[in-house]
All heavy atoms as TSV, in Angstrom:
chain	resi	resn	atom	element	x	y	z
A	1	MET	N	N	0.864	-1.150	-0.030
A	1	MET	CA	C	0.051	0.002	0.022
A	1	MET	C	C	0.847	1.217	0.010
A	1	MET	O	O	1.880	1.407	0.702
A	1	MET	CB	C	-0.918	-0.033	1.194
A	1	MET	CG	C	-1.824	1.112	1.350
A	1	MET	SD	S	-2.859	0.847	2.650
A	1	MET	CE	C	-4.131	2.146	2.488
A	2	GLY	N	N	0.626	2.236	-0.874
A	2	GLY	CA	C	1.469	3.440	-1.009
A	2	GLY	C	C	1.051	4.370	0.161
A	2	GLY	O	O	0.125	4.303	0.935
A	3	ALA	N	N	1.983	5.389	0.316
A	3	ALA	CA	C	1.904	6.412	1.355
A	3	ALA	C	C	0.748	7.371	0.934
A	3	ALA	O	O	0.571	7.686	-0.162
A	3	ALA	CB	C	3.149	7.105	1.580
A	4	CYS	N	N	0.080	7.941	1.917
A	4	CYS	CA	C	-0.893	8.945	1.791
A	4	CYS	C	C	-0.261	10.318	2.269
A	4	CYS	O	O	0.269	10.384	3.389
A	4	CYS	CB	C	-2.159	8.594	2.660
A	4	CYS	SG	S	-3.458	9.825	2.459
A	5	PHE	N	N	-0.336	11.265	1.420
A	5	PHE	CA	C	0.251	12.587	1.695
A	5	PHE	C	C	-0.697	13.725	1.332
A	5	PHE	O	O	-1.256	13.777	0.274
A	5	PHE	CB	C	1.562	12.750	0.997
A	5	PHE	CG	C	2.282	13.969	1.300
A	5	PHE	CD1	C	3.095	14.128	2.400
A	5	PHE	CD2	C	2.220	15.052	0.389
A	5	PHE	CE1	C	3.792	15.283	2.608
A	5	PHE	CE2	C	2.772	16.239	0.588
A	5	PHE	CZ	C	3.684	16.374	1.717
A	6	ALA	N	N	-1.094	14.653	2.262
A	6	ALA	CA	C	-1.825	15.764	1.963
A	6	ALA	C	C	-1.117	17.002	2.574
A	6	ALA	O	O	-0.522	16.905	3.638
A	6	ALA	CB	C	-3.244	15.593	2.525
A	7	LEU	N	N	-1.227	18.102	1.830
A	7	LEU	CA	C	-0.551	19.330	2.287
A	7	LEU	C	C	-1.498	20.471	1.903
A	7	LEU	O	O	-2.060	20.575	0.871
A	7	LEU	CB	C	0.726	19.503	1.567
A	7	LEU	CG	C	1.526	20.866	1.829
A	7	LEU	CD1	C	2.033	20.939	3.239
A	7	LEU	CD2	C	2.653	21.002	0.777
A	8	HIS	N	N	-1.584	21.370	2.847
A	8	HIS	CA	C	-2.462	22.600	2.619
A	8	HIS	C	C	-1.659	23.803	3.204
A	8	HIS	O	O	-1.320	23.876	4.441
A	8	HIS	CB	C	-3.856	22.519	3.300
A	8	HIS	CG	C	-4.659	23.698	3.178
A	8	HIS	ND1	N	-5.206	24.094	1.860
A	8	HIS	CD2	C	-5.048	24.646	3.973
A	8	HIS	CE1	C	-5.846	25.166	2.009
A	8	HIS	NE2	N	-5.843	25.532	3.213
A	9	CYS	N	N	-1.383	24.707	2.346
A	9	CYS	CA	C	-0.679	25.974	2.764
A	9	CYS	C	C	-1.558	27.158	2.553
A	9	CYS	O	O	-2.362	27.277	1.630
A	9	CYS	CB	C	0.578	26.253	1.808
A	9	CYS	SG	S	1.870	24.999	1.931
A	10	THR	N	N	-1.475	28.056	3.512
A	10	THR	CA	C	-2.322	29.271	3.512
A	10	THR	C	C	-1.462	30.488	3.759
A	10	THR	O	O	-0.422	30.404	4.335
A	10	THR	CB	C	-3.407	29.255	4.610
A	10	THR	OG1	O	-2.841	29.179	5.908
A	10	THR	CG2	C	-4.460	28.093	4.380
A	11	ARG	N	N	-1.977	31.612	3.224
A	11	ARG	CA	C	-1.325	32.927	3.455
A	11	ARG	C	C	-2.307	33.834	4.237
A	11	ARG	O	O	-3.466	33.887	3.806
A	11	ARG	CB	C	-1.005	33.458	2.082
A	11	ARG	CG	C	-0.401	34.825	2.147
A	11	ARG	CD	C	-0.106	35.409	0.778
A	11	ARG	NE	N	0.560	36.673	0.916
A	11	ARG	CZ	C	1.052	37.420	-0.014
A	11	ARG	NH1	N	0.972	36.953	-1.250
A	11	ARG	NH2	N	1.621	38.560	0.185
A	12	ARG	N	N	-1.832	34.396	5.250
A	12	ARG	CA	C	-2.634	35.286	6.075
A	12	ARG	C	C	-2.825	36.623	5.258
A	12	ARG	O	O	-1.901	37.243	4.978
A	12	ARG	CB	C	-1.989	35.546	7.402
A	12	ARG	CG	C	-2.865	36.475	8.242
A	12	ARG	CD	C	-2.290	36.683	9.649
A	12	ARG	NE	N	-0.833	37.018	9.693
A	12	ARG	CZ	C	-0.170	36.911	10.701
A	12	ARG	NH1	N	-0.548	36.582	11.929
A	12	ARG	NH2	N	1.150	37.175	10.670
A	13	LEU	N	N	-4.045	37.019	5.045
A	13	LEU	CA	C	-4.362	38.165	4.302
A	13	LEU	C	C	-4.689	39.298	5.224
A	13	LEU	O	O	-4.536	40.464	4.866
A	13	LEU	CB	C	-5.458	38.018	3.291
A	13	LEU	CG	C	-5.248	36.868	2.243
A	13	LEU	CD1	C	-6.459	36.702	1.374
A	13	LEU	CD2	C	-3.938	37.325	1.366
A	14	LEU	N	N	-5.327	39.081	6.396
A	14	LEU	CA	C	-5.718	40.058	7.267
A	14	LEU	C	C	-5.451	39.477	8.800
A	14	LEU	O	O	-5.946	38.429	9.100
A	14	LEU	CB	C	-7.240	40.296	7.204
A	14	LEU	CG	C	-7.741	41.477	7.906
A	14	LEU	CD1	C	-7.075	42.785	7.761
A	14	LEU	CD2	C	-9.274	41.602	7.663
A	15	GLU	N	N	-4.728	40.235	9.560
A	15	GLU	CA	C	-4.435	39.949	10.901
A	15	GLU	C	C	-5.419	40.379	11.953
A	15	GLU	O	O	-5.899	41.442	11.822
A	15	GLU	CB	C	-2.960	40.504	11.214
A	15	GLU	CG	C	-2.498	40.045	12.586
A	15	GLU	CD	C	-0.989	40.534	12.726
A	15	GLU	OE1	O	-0.159	40.295	11.908
A	15	GLU	OE2	O	-0.763	41.131	13.834
A	16	GLY	N	N	-5.653	39.583	12.942
A	16	GLY	CA	C	-6.713	39.903	13.853
A	16	GLY	C	C	-6.017	40.634	15.136
A	16	GLY	O	O	-4.816	40.892	15.089
A	17	ALA	N	N	-6.768	40.854	16.124
A	17	ALA	CA	C	-6.366	41.649	17.287
A	17	ALA	C	C	-5.186	41.022	18.021
A	17	ALA	O	O	-4.320	41.713	18.439
A	17	ALA	CB	C	-7.547	41.766	18.289
A	18	ARG	N	N	-5.042	39.716	18.092
A	18	ARG	CA	C	-3.932	39.071	18.793
A	18	ARG	C	C	-2.957	38.310	17.893
A	18	ARG	O	O	-2.284	37.371	18.294
A	18	ARG	CB	C	-4.462	38.174	19.928
A	18	ARG	CG	C	-5.141	38.924	21.067
A	18	ARG	CD	C	-5.519	38.020	22.160
A	18	ARG	NE	N	-6.755	37.344	21.977
A	18	ARG	CZ	C	-7.215	36.315	22.478
A	18	ARG	NH1	N	-6.456	35.641	23.330
A	18	ARG	NH2	N	-8.377	35.891	22.201
A	19	GLY	N	N	-2.972	38.785	16.609
A	19	GLY	CA	C	-1.973	38.216	15.771
A	19	GLY	C	C	-2.523	37.055	14.839
A	19	GLY	O	O	-1.775	36.616	13.946
A	20	GLY	N	N	-3.663	36.508	15.209
A	20	GLY	CA	C	-4.249	35.454	14.490
A	20	GLY	C	C	-4.705	35.880	13.100
A	20	GLY	O	O	-4.974	37.085	12.844
A	21	ALA	N	N	-5.005	34.931	12.228
A	21	ALA	CA	C	-5.456	35.228	10.928
A	21	ALA	C	C	-7.003	35.425	10.976
A	21	ALA	O	O	-7.762	34.549	11.367
A	21	ALA	CB	C	-5.063	34.179	9.915
A	22	ILE	N	N	-7.536	36.572	10.407
A	22	ILE	CA	C	-9.000	36.692	10.230
A	22	ILE	C	C	-9.315	36.244	8.877
A	22	ILE	O	O	-10.361	35.617	8.743
A	22	ILE	CB	C	-9.353	38.217	10.325
A	22	ILE	CG1	C	-9.178	38.603	11.838
A	22	ILE	CG2	C	-10.721	38.440	9.945
A	22	ILE	CD1	C	-9.472	40.109	12.093
A	23	VAL	N	N	-8.466	36.536	7.884
A	23	VAL	CA	C	-8.709	36.044	6.446
A	23	VAL	C	C	-7.455	35.442	5.985
A	23	VAL	O	O	-6.390	35.912	6.123
A	23	VAL	CB	C	-9.044	37.269	5.612
A	23	VAL	CG1	C	-9.292	36.843	4.119
A	23	VAL	CG2	C	-10.221	38.055	6.118
A	24	LYS	N	N	-7.675	34.114	5.473
A	24	LYS	CA	C	-6.539	33.389	4.837
A	24	LYS	C	C	-6.941	32.911	3.406
A	24	LYS	O	O	-8.144	32.829	3.146
A	24	LYS	CB	C	-6.231	32.164	5.712
A	24	LYS	CG	C	-5.793	32.408	7.018
A	24	LYS	CD	C	-5.284	31.130	7.694
A	24	LYS	CE	C	-6.458	30.444	8.457
A	24	LYS	NZ	N	-6.030	29.305	9.256
A	25	ALA	N	N	-5.861	32.706	2.653
A	25	ALA	CA	C	-6.095	32.242	1.226
A	25	ALA	C	C	-5.148	31.017	1.047
A	25	ALA	O	O	-4.034	31.063	1.562
A	25	ALA	CB	C	-5.882	33.316	0.243
A	26	GLY	N	N	-5.681	29.998	0.351
A	26	GLY	CA	C	-4.724	28.836	0.076
A	26	GLY	C	C	-3.794	29.232	-1.043
A	26	GLY	O	O	-4.127	30.141	-1.962
A	27	VAL	N	N	-2.491	28.747	-0.941
A	27	VAL	CA	C	-1.412	28.983	-1.808
A	27	VAL	C	C	-0.776	27.763	-2.183
A	27	VAL	O	O	-0.846	26.838	-1.457
A	27	VAL	CB	C	-0.399	30.046	-1.214
A	27	VAL	CG1	C	-1.046	31.444	-1.049
A	27	VAL	CG2	C	0.202	29.535	0.086
A	28	ASP	N	N	-0.219	27.656	-3.314
A	28	ASP	CA	C	0.581	26.527	-3.815
A	28	ASP	C	C	2.016	26.856	-3.609
A	28	ASP	O	O	2.567	27.829	-4.245
A	28	ASP	CB	C	0.304	26.361	-5.322
A	28	ASP	CG	C	0.978	25.092	-5.877
A	28	ASP	OD1	O	1.255	24.188	-5.079
A	28	ASP	OD2	O	1.177	25.075	-7.086
A	29	ARG	N	N	2.775	26.115	-2.893
A	29	ARG	CA	C	4.115	26.198	-2.582
A	29	ARG	C	C	4.921	24.928	-2.845
A	29	ARG	O	O	5.056	24.104	-1.913
A	29	ARG	CB	C	4.402	26.656	-1.120
A	29	ARG	CG	C	3.642	27.889	-0.642
A	29	ARG	CD	C	4.407	29.096	-1.096
A	29	ARG	NE	N	3.864	30.299	-0.385
A	29	ARG	CZ	C	3.602	31.362	-0.973
A	29	ARG	NH1	N	3.731	31.537	-2.201
A	29	ARG	NH2	N	3.086	32.400	-0.282
A	30	PRO	N	N	5.302	24.662	-4.073
A	30	PRO	CA	C	5.927	23.355	-4.374
A	30	PRO	C	C	7.191	23.140	-3.615
A	30	PRO	O	O	7.435	22.020	-3.245
A	30	PRO	CB	C	6.272	23.532	-5.864
A	30	PRO	CG	C	5.225	24.487	-6.395
A	30	PRO	CD	C	4.994	25.460	-5.275
A	31	VAL	N	N	7.943	24.103	-3.304
A	31	VAL	CA	C	9.149	23.860	-2.549
A	31	VAL	C	C	8.823	23.426	-1.091
A	31	VAL	O	O	9.568	22.574	-0.477
A	31	VAL	CB	C	10.077	25.128	-2.497
A	31	VAL	CG1	C	9.551	26.282	-1.829
A	31	VAL	CG2	C	11.458	24.765	-1.952
A	32	VAL	N	N	7.742	23.951	-0.523
A	32	VAL	CA	C	7.357	23.501	0.751
A	32	VAL	C	C	6.913	22.073	0.774
A	32	VAL	O	O	7.304	21.315	1.604
A	32	VAL	CB	C	6.264	24.372	1.362
A	32	VAL	CG1	C	5.712	23.882	2.596
A	32	VAL	CG2	C	6.780	25.830	1.586
A	33	ARG	N	N	6.239	21.700	-0.357
A	33	ARG	CA	C	5.805	20.207	-0.455
A	33	ARG	C	C	7.076	19.448	-0.586
A	33	ARG	O	O	7.053	18.297	0.130
A	33	ARG	CB	C	4.969	20.078	-1.740
A	33	ARG	CG	C	4.563	18.595	-2.029
A	33	ARG	CD	C	3.764	18.453	-3.220
A	33	ARG	NE	N	2.327	18.304	-3.170
A	33	ARG	CZ	C	1.731	17.283	-2.446
A	33	ARG	NH1	N	2.507	16.440	-1.814
A	33	ARG	NH2	N	0.511	17.217	-2.347
A	34	GLN	N	N	8.050	19.749	-1.276
A	34	GLN	CA	C	9.274	19.062	-1.332
A	34	GLN	C	C	9.964	18.897	-0.014
A	34	GLN	O	O	10.377	17.760	0.313
A	34	GLN	CB	C	10.249	19.579	-2.341
A	34	GLN	CG	C	9.816	19.535	-3.817
A	34	GLN	CD	C	10.642	20.462	-4.694
A	34	GLN	OE1	O	11.633	21.171	-4.282
A	34	GLN	NE2	N	10.379	20.465	-6.024
A	35	HIS	N	N	9.981	19.920	0.792
A	35	HIS	CA	C	10.598	19.868	2.077
A	35	HIS	C	C	9.743	18.924	3.016
A	35	HIS	O	O	10.334	18.183	3.815
A	35	HIS	CB	C	10.640	21.279	2.658
A	35	HIS	CG	C	11.633	22.199	1.961
A	35	HIS	ND1	N	11.654	23.537	2.144
A	35	HIS	CD2	C	12.596	21.960	1.004
A	35	HIS	CE1	C	12.639	24.090	1.404
A	35	HIS	NE2	N	13.155	23.139	0.698
A	36	TYR	N	N	8.499	19.044	3.033
A	36	TYR	CA	C	7.610	18.220	3.793
A	36	TYR	C	C	7.865	16.750	3.466
A	36	TYR	O	O	7.910	15.880	4.341
A	36	TYR	CB	C	6.159	18.557	3.655
A	36	TYR	CG	C	5.635	19.571	4.641
A	36	TYR	CD1	C	6.130	20.789	4.719
A	36	TYR	CD2	C	4.531	19.216	5.472
A	36	TYR	CE1	C	5.600	21.756	5.613
A	36	TYR	CE2	C	4.021	20.164	6.251
A	36	TYR	CZ	C	4.550	21.433	6.395
A	36	TYR	OH	O	4.067	22.288	7.266
A	37	GLU	N	N	7.903	16.412	2.163
A	37	GLU	CA	C	8.173	14.986	1.741
A	37	GLU	C	C	9.456	14.535	2.297
A	37	GLU	O	O	9.472	13.413	2.833
A	37	GLU	CB	C	8.083	14.938	0.226
A	37	GLU	CG	C	6.684	15.087	-0.301
A	37	GLU	CD	C	6.568	15.140	-1.786
A	37	GLU	OE1	O	7.649	15.259	-2.437
A	37	GLU	OE2	O	5.411	14.988	-2.302
A	38	LYS	N	N	10.490	15.359	2.170
A	38	LYS	CA	C	11.829	14.979	2.647
A	38	LYS	C	C	11.738	14.708	4.212
A	38	LYS	O	O	12.369	13.797	4.668
A	38	LYS	CB	C	12.795	16.025	2.290
A	38	LYS	CG	C	14.218	15.744	2.683
A	38	LYS	CD	C	14.740	14.612	1.835
A	38	LYS	CE	C	16.256	14.412	2.031
A	38	LYS	NZ	N	16.789	13.399	1.195
A	39	ILE	N	N	11.191	15.636	4.886
A	39	ILE	CA	C	11.022	15.524	6.368
A	39	ILE	C	C	10.356	14.143	6.674
A	39	ILE	O	O	10.825	13.409	7.619
A	39	ILE	CB	C	10.241	16.660	6.942
A	39	ILE	CG1	C	11.146	17.938	6.998
A	39	ILE	CG2	C	9.831	16.386	8.437
A	39	ILE	CD1	C	10.327	19.219	7.239
A	40	GLY	N	N	9.278	13.869	6.059
A	40	GLY	CA	C	8.515	12.620	6.190
A	40	GLY	C	C	9.357	11.418	6.026
A	40	GLY	O	O	9.298	10.387	6.764
A	41	GLN	N	N	10.110	11.444	4.961
A	41	GLN	CA	C	10.994	10.299	4.589
A	41	GLN	C	C	12.056	10.105	5.630
A	41	GLN	O	O	12.360	9.004	6.052
A	41	GLN	CB	C	11.525	10.551	3.207
A	41	GLN	CG	C	10.568	10.420	2.028
A	41	GLN	CD	C	11.099	10.917	0.794
A	41	GLN	OE1	O	12.267	11.320	0.626
A	41	GLN	NE2	N	10.376	10.807	-0.387
A	42	VAL	N	N	12.812	11.180	5.940
A	42	VAL	CA	C	13.918	11.066	6.878
A	42	VAL	C	C	13.478	10.685	8.199
A	42	VAL	O	O	14.160	9.822	8.876
A	42	VAL	CB	C	14.635	12.450	6.939
A	42	VAL	CG1	C	15.656	12.447	8.070
A	42	VAL	CG2	C	15.334	12.726	5.621
A	43	LEU	N	N	12.367	11.153	8.680
A	43	LEU	CA	C	11.828	10.793	10.043
A	43	LEU	C	C	11.025	9.617	10.103
A	43	LEU	O	O	10.570	9.083	11.117
A	43	LEU	CB	C	11.072	11.971	10.675
A	43	LEU	CG	C	11.793	13.273	10.850
A	43	LEU	CD1	C	10.848	14.342	11.385
A	43	LEU	CD2	C	12.982	13.073	11.865
A	44	ALA	N	N	10.699	9.014	8.881
A	44	ALA	CA	C	9.709	7.963	8.765
A	44	ALA	C	C	8.447	8.319	9.427
A	44	ALA	O	O	7.850	7.563	10.201
A	44	ALA	CB	C	10.310	6.596	9.238
A	45	TRP	N	N	7.998	9.476	9.197
A	45	TRP	CA	C	6.857	10.104	9.870
A	45	TRP	C	C	5.531	9.559	9.492
A	45	TRP	O	O	5.252	9.344	8.274
A	45	TRP	CB	C	6.888	11.585	9.665
A	45	TRP	CG	C	5.899	12.359	10.549
A	45	TRP	CD1	C	4.588	12.788	10.299
A	45	TRP	CD2	C	6.100	12.618	11.978
A	45	TRP	NE1	N	4.023	13.308	11.396
A	45	TRP	CE2	C	4.946	13.234	12.428
A	45	TRP	CE3	C	7.187	12.411	12.821
A	45	TRP	CZ2	C	4.888	13.676	13.765
A	45	TRP	CZ3	C	7.020	12.795	14.141
A	45	TRP	CH2	C	5.879	13.491	14.597
A	46	HIS	N	N	4.664	9.201	10.414
A	46	HIS	CA	C	3.335	8.759	10.134
A	46	HIS	C	C	2.434	9.436	11.106
A	46	HIS	O	O	2.428	9.320	12.344
A	46	HIS	CB	C	3.208	7.188	10.448
A	46	HIS	CG	C	4.078	6.375	9.635
A	46	HIS	ND1	N	3.741	6.008	8.356
A	46	HIS	CD2	C	5.338	5.832	9.825
A	46	HIS	CE1	C	4.656	5.272	7.800
A	46	HIS	NE2	N	5.635	5.128	8.663
A	47	GLY	N	N	1.684	10.387	10.550
A	47	GLY	CA	C	0.793	11.191	11.305
A	47	GLY	C	C	0.819	12.645	10.927
A	47	GLY	O	O	1.333	12.973	9.927
A	48	SER	N	N	-0.020	13.412	11.482
A	48	SER	CA	C	-0.167	14.772	11.183
A	48	SER	C	C	1.047	15.674	11.668
A	48	SER	O	O	1.791	15.281	12.574
A	48	SER	CB	C	-1.383	15.399	11.799
A	48	SER	OG	O	-1.424	15.221	13.198
A	49	LEU	N	N	1.365	16.686	10.894
A	49	LEU	CA	C	2.423	17.563	11.321
A	49	LEU	C	C	2.115	19.014	10.727
A	49	LEU	O	O	1.724	19.242	9.576
A	49	LEU	CB	C	3.732	17.119	10.487
A	49	LEU	CG	C	5.022	17.875	10.680
A	49	LEU	CD1	C	5.430	17.852	12.211
A	49	LEU	CD2	C	6.093	17.326	9.863
A	50	SER	N	N	2.226	19.960	11.542
A	50	SER	CA	C	1.851	21.355	11.297
A	50	SER	C	C	3.167	22.158	11.411
A	50	SER	O	O	3.846	22.109	12.409
A	50	SER	CB	C	0.832	21.826	12.225
A	50	SER	OG	O	0.591	23.231	11.992
A	51	ILE	N	N	3.560	22.844	10.349
A	51	ILE	CA	C	4.886	23.679	10.407
A	51	ILE	C	C	4.501	25.124	9.959
A	51	ILE	O	O	3.888	25.241	8.872
A	51	ILE	CB	C	5.935	23.000	9.466
A	51	ILE	CG1	C	6.247	21.615	9.985
A	51	ILE	CG2	C	7.149	23.954	9.516
A	51	ILE	CD1	C	7.225	20.895	9.134
A	52	ASP	N	N	4.923	26.055	10.740
A	52	ASP	CA	C	4.761	27.450	10.335
A	52	ASP	C	C	5.975	27.935	9.695
A	52	ASP	O	O	7.091	27.538	10.124
A	52	ASP	CB	C	4.392	28.265	11.656
A	52	ASP	CG	C	3.074	28.012	12.272
A	52	ASP	OD1	O	2.238	27.468	11.536
A	52	ASP	OD2	O	2.928	28.222	13.517
A	53	TYR	N	N	5.724	28.836	8.781
A	53	TYR	CA	C	6.896	29.496	8.051
A	53	TYR	C	C	6.657	30.882	7.531
A	53	TYR	O	O	5.479	31.216	7.398
A	53	TYR	CB	C	7.382	28.610	6.914
A	53	TYR	CG	C	6.428	28.362	5.739
A	53	TYR	CD1	C	6.431	29.224	4.722
A	53	TYR	CD2	C	5.529	27.322	5.769
A	53	TYR	CE1	C	5.521	29.071	3.757
A	53	TYR	CE2	C	4.616	27.188	4.785
A	53	TYR	CZ	C	4.584	28.033	3.664
A	53	TYR	OH	O	3.679	27.782	2.735
A	54	PHE	N	N	7.615	31.596	7.434
A	54	PHE	CA	C	7.535	32.983	6.705
A	54	PHE	C	C	7.962	32.698	5.285
A	54	PHE	O	O	8.887	31.917	4.932
A	54	PHE	CB	C	8.421	34.008	7.305
A	54	PHE	CG	C	8.086	34.377	8.670
A	54	PHE	CD1	C	8.907	34.059	9.714
A	54	PHE	CD2	C	7.014	35.132	8.952
A	54	PHE	CE1	C	8.604	34.446	11.098
A	54	PHE	CE2	C	6.632	35.577	10.288
A	54	PHE	CZ	C	7.509	35.145	11.332
A	55	TRP	N	N	7.328	33.360	4.323
A	55	TRP	CA	C	7.528	33.201	2.953
A	55	TRP	C	C	8.331	34.437	2.417
A	55	TRP	O	O	7.812	35.592	2.596
A	55	TRP	CB	C	6.305	32.977	2.157
A	55	TRP	CG	C	6.546	32.698	0.686
A	55	TRP	CD1	C	6.376	33.557	-0.294
A	55	TRP	CD2	C	7.048	31.464	0.144
A	55	TRP	NE1	N	6.764	32.954	-1.559
A	55	TRP	CE2	C	7.211	31.735	-1.258
A	55	TRP	CE3	C	7.351	30.313	0.661
A	55	TRP	CZ2	C	7.632	30.759	-2.169
A	55	TRP	CZ3	C	7.923	29.321	-0.216
A	55	TRP	CH2	C	7.981	29.548	-1.558
A	56	ASP	N	N	9.424	34.205	1.830
A	56	ASP	CA	C	10.261	35.385	1.315
A	56	ASP	C	C	9.865	35.546	-0.172
A	56	ASP	O	O	10.217	34.717	-1.005
A	56	ASP	CB	C	11.771	35.113	1.384
A	56	ASP	CG	C	12.659	36.268	1.019
A	56	ASP	OD1	O	12.201	37.029	0.136
A	56	ASP	OD2	O	13.742	36.393	1.602
A	57	GLU	N	N	9.109	36.643	-0.485
A	57	GLU	CA	C	8.637	36.829	-1.823
A	57	GLU	C	C	9.814	37.076	-2.831
A	57	GLU	O	O	9.709	36.853	-3.979
A	57	GLU	CB	C	7.677	38.113	-1.817
A	57	GLU	CG	C	6.459	37.940	-1.054
A	57	GLU	CD	C	5.444	37.055	-1.695
A	57	GLU	OE1	O	5.596	36.744	-2.955
A	57	GLU	OE2	O	4.563	36.507	-1.045
A	58	LYS	N	N	10.925	37.606	-2.345
A	58	LYS	CA	C	12.084	37.920	-3.245
A	58	LYS	C	C	12.824	36.607	-3.720
A	58	LYS	O	O	13.174	36.508	-4.802
A	58	LYS	CB	C	13.059	38.854	-2.587
A	58	LYS	CG	C	12.482	40.215	-2.377
A	58	LYS	CD	C	13.520	41.194	-1.634
A	58	LYS	CE	C	12.792	42.470	-1.304
A	58	LYS	NZ	N	13.770	43.357	-0.522
A	59	THR	N	N	12.924	35.636	-2.700
A	59	THR	CA	C	13.669	34.378	-3.036
A	59	THR	C	C	12.762	33.280	-3.356
A	59	THR	O	O	13.187	32.205	-3.781
A	59	THR	CB	C	14.560	34.066	-1.990
A	59	THR	OG1	O	13.862	33.808	-0.804
A	59	THR	CG2	C	15.604	35.158	-1.695
A	60	ASP	N	N	11.422	33.409	-3.098
A	60	ASP	CA	C	10.455	32.241	-3.175
A	60	ASP	C	C	10.880	31.138	-2.374
A	60	ASP	O	O	10.890	29.893	-2.840
A	60	ASP	CB	C	10.278	31.878	-4.681
A	60	ASP	CG	C	9.409	32.882	-5.362
A	60	ASP	OD1	O	8.613	33.589	-4.794
A	60	ASP	OD2	O	9.424	32.770	-6.624
A	61	GLN	N	N	11.316	31.379	-1.158
A	61	GLN	CA	C	11.837	30.333	-0.208
A	61	GLN	C	C	11.178	30.531	1.152
A	61	GLN	O	O	10.942	31.664	1.589
A	61	GLN	CB	C	13.337	30.438	-0.055
A	61	GLN	CG	C	14.119	30.023	-1.235
A	61	GLN	CD	C	13.897	28.541	-1.602
A	61	GLN	OE1	O	13.980	27.668	-0.796
A	61	GLN	NE2	N	13.587	28.299	-2.941
A	62	PRO	N	N	10.933	29.406	1.838
A	62	PRO	CA	C	10.340	29.549	3.192
A	62	PRO	C	C	11.497	29.639	4.262
A	62	PRO	O	O	12.659	29.171	4.059
A	62	PRO	CB	C	9.621	28.167	3.379
A	62	PRO	CG	C	10.429	27.212	2.528
A	62	PRO	CD	C	10.946	28.066	1.339
A	63	ALA	N	N	11.151	30.177	5.360
A	63	ALA	CA	C	11.933	30.193	6.654
A	63	ALA	C	C	11.121	29.530	7.694
A	63	ALA	O	O	10.189	30.197	8.224
A	63	ALA	CB	C	12.298	31.613	6.966
A	64	TYR	N	N	11.375	28.296	7.994
A	64	TYR	CA	C	10.510	27.570	9.006
A	64	TYR	C	C	10.762	28.087	10.438
A	64	TYR	O	O	11.888	28.308	10.768
A	64	TYR	CB	C	10.768	26.080	8.918
A	64	TYR	CG	C	10.487	25.643	7.467
A	64	TYR	CD1	C	11.463	25.343	6.546
A	64	TYR	CD2	C	9.158	25.370	7.143
A	64	TYR	CE1	C	11.180	24.918	5.270
A	64	TYR	CE2	C	8.868	24.972	5.851
A	64	TYR	CZ	C	9.874	24.725	4.892
A	64	TYR	OH	O	9.583	24.278	3.696
A	65	ILE	N	N	9.674	28.225	11.123
A	65	ILE	CA	C	9.722	28.762	12.494
A	65	ILE	C	C	9.128	27.980	13.577
A	65	ILE	O	O	9.587	28.086	14.724
A	65	ILE	CB	C	9.157	30.204	12.632
A	65	ILE	CG1	C	7.587	30.140	12.255
A	65	ILE	CG2	C	9.888	31.138	11.707
A	65	ILE	CD1	C	6.970	31.528	12.534
A	66	ASP	N	N	8.363	26.974	13.331
A	66	ASP	CA	C	7.656	26.240	14.382
A	66	ASP	C	C	7.127	24.927	13.793
A	66	ASP	O	O	6.658	24.984	12.629
A	66	ASP	CB	C	6.530	27.077	14.992
A	66	ASP	CG	C	5.761	26.474	16.156
A	66	ASP	OD1	O	6.525	25.816	16.960
A	66	ASP	OD2	O	4.608	26.530	16.268
A	67	ALA	N	N	7.150	23.889	14.542
A	67	ALA	CA	C	6.631	22.608	14.097
A	67	ALA	C	C	5.831	21.916	15.272
A	67	ALA	O	O	6.304	21.979	16.370
A	67	ALA	CB	C	7.693	21.716	13.570
A	68	ASN	N	N	4.694	21.352	14.915
A	68	ASN	CA	C	3.953	20.598	15.894
A	68	ASN	C	C	3.519	19.295	15.367
A	68	ASN	O	O	2.986	19.221	14.217
A	68	ASN	CB	C	2.662	21.423	16.224
A	68	ASN	CG	C	3.007	22.666	16.993
A	68	ASN	OD1	O	3.443	22.644	18.126
A	68	ASN	ND2	N	2.796	23.868	16.436
A	69	PRO	N	N	3.657	18.182	16.100
A	69	PRO	CA	C	3.130	16.920	15.675
A	69	PRO	C	C	1.670	16.596	15.791
A	69	PRO	O	O	1.232	15.675	16.382
A	69	PRO	CB	C	3.996	15.931	16.545
A	69	PRO	CG	C	4.173	16.660	17.842
A	69	PRO	CD	C	4.333	18.128	17.423
A	70	ARG	N	N	0.969	17.576	15.358
A	70	ARG	CA	C	-0.492	17.524	15.370
A	70	ARG	C	C	-1.067	18.488	14.435
A	70	ARG	O	O	-0.404	19.387	13.812
A	70	ARG	CB	C	-1.008	17.854	16.791
A	70	ARG	CG	C	-0.501	19.245	17.287
A	70	ARG	CD	C	-0.914	19.488	18.694
A	70	ARG	NE	N	-0.127	20.627	19.347
A	70	ARG	CZ	C	-0.316	21.871	19.089
A	70	ARG	NH1	N	-1.293	22.222	18.296
A	70	ARG	NH2	N	0.352	22.787	19.732
A	71	ILE	N	N	-2.386	18.456	14.210
A	71	ILE	CA	C	-3.125	19.434	13.370
A	71	ILE	C	C	-3.487	20.635	14.121
A	71	ILE	O	O	-3.841	20.561	15.284
A	71	ILE	CB	C	-4.342	18.789	12.778
A	71	ILE	CG1	C	-3.933	17.660	11.863
A	71	ILE	CG2	C	-5.167	19.787	11.956
A	71	ILE	CD1	C	-5.168	16.775	11.339
A	72	THR	N	N	-3.106	21.795	13.638
A	72	THR	CA	C	-3.528	23.072	14.320
A	72	THR	C	C	-4.428	23.836	13.263
A	72	THR	O	O	-4.608	23.474	12.164
A	72	THR	CB	C	-2.299	24.015	14.561
A	72	THR	OG1	O	-1.625	24.262	13.288
A	72	THR	CG2	C	-1.307	23.191	15.455
A	73	ASN	N	N	-5.127	24.770	13.770
A	73	ASN	CA	C	-6.043	25.619	13.077
A	73	ASN	C	C	-5.748	27.045	12.979
A	73	ASN	O	O	-6.526	27.873	12.801
A	73	ASN	CB	C	-7.516	25.405	13.622
A	73	ASN	CG	C	-7.625	25.957	15.030
A	73	ASN	OD1	O	-6.612	26.404	15.682
A	73	ASN	ND2	N	-8.855	26.015	15.513
A	74	ARG	N	N	-4.513	27.374	13.033
A	74	ARG	CA	C	-4.042	28.711	12.945
A	74	ARG	C	C	-4.226	29.338	11.645
A	74	ARG	O	O	-3.913	28.938	10.617
A	74	ARG	CB	C	-2.597	28.906	13.394
A	74	ARG	CG	C	-2.438	28.529	14.868
A	74	ARG	CD	C	-1.102	28.998	15.244
A	74	ARG	NE	N	-0.295	27.915	15.790
A	74	ARG	CZ	C	1.015	28.018	16.006
A	74	ARG	NH1	N	1.620	29.043	15.677
A	74	ARG	NH2	N	1.618	26.981	16.484
């Protein structure tokens, strides 16, 4: 049986009172997908994983800042 992999990236469009996102939009980040796949392979990860990152528009590269071995709704 093959591996199951799902990825959803969002961009915060409007920030709320305490820094949370009021409005988000889905974005396609192929390099982030590649990084997640590599992390999953190296760690032999099975389960959910939530990673926050800043996106550099000039270089089209992420800077990862936080990881949680669970689903979050930020």
